[in-house]
N, C-alpha and C positions, 0 to 999 in steps of 0.2 A: 252385630249382625251385618250380614252382606249387603254392601251397597248397590248392587247390579240386580237385584230382583227378589222374588218372594221365596220366603224361607218358612217351612212348617215345623212347628213345636208343640210339644203337649203342655208345657209349663207346670206339670204336677211337682216339680222340685222347687218351684217358687212359692212362697208364703202367701197367704192371704185368701182372697175370691177365688183363684182357680181351684184350690181344693175343695172349697165349699161349694162351688158349680158341680164338681164331680161327684161329692157327695149326694146332694140334691138329685142329681142325674141318677145316680143309682137306685135312690129309692123309687123313683119313677120308672125303673126299668130300662134304663138306657146304660148299657154296660160298657160301651165304647168311650175312651177318654174324649174329650172335646178336641178339635184341632184348631191351633192357633195359627193361621198363616200371616207372617209379617213382612213388612217391607219399610225401611228406613231410606229417608232422601233428604236433600236439601231443597226447601221449597223459597227462592226469593231470599235467599240467605238465612233462613230459619230451618232448624231441623224440625223434621216432620216423621212421625211413625203411624203406619196405617196397618190394623191389624183385623182380621176376618175370623170370627169363631164359628166353626161349624160344628152341630150337634145332631147325631144321626137319630133315625126313628126309635120310638120306645118298643121293646119286645113285649112289655106287659099291657101297655094301653096303646091301642092301635091309633086313637084319635092324635096322638103326638106324632107327628111326622118330622122328617127331617127339616132343619131350618138353620139359618146362619144369621148374625149381626155383625156390623162393620162399625169401627171406631177408629177417629184419627185424633193424634194427640203430638206431643212434642218428643217424648223418649219412650222407648220400649219399657222401661222400669215402671213408669207411671201407665202407661198405655194398656199394658196388658191386664192390669188390676181394673182399669175403667171398662175393657171389653169384657171381663169375666162378669163383672157386676151388672152391666146391661144384659148379658145372657143370662144372668141369674133372674133379673127381674122378668125377661121375656118368659122364662121357664116358669115362675110362678105366677 
């Protein structure tokens, strides 16, 4: 990850919750992949990773509007799973 700023990814090649989140979104008429915006940094000597997951509105269900969730963790490998899980809970 880049240390200087935010990086956007789809995370679909990563195993686990990101694929499950996308599969659930597809069933609800949200056909665009969620975007994971990531920034890794050091805070008082501790590595941190902040991820924002953005999900667009549903085509099939107009009540489901665009939304996002934010998660802060320690490393990208753990935090993207946590972010996808939080987004999945929000979606369901």
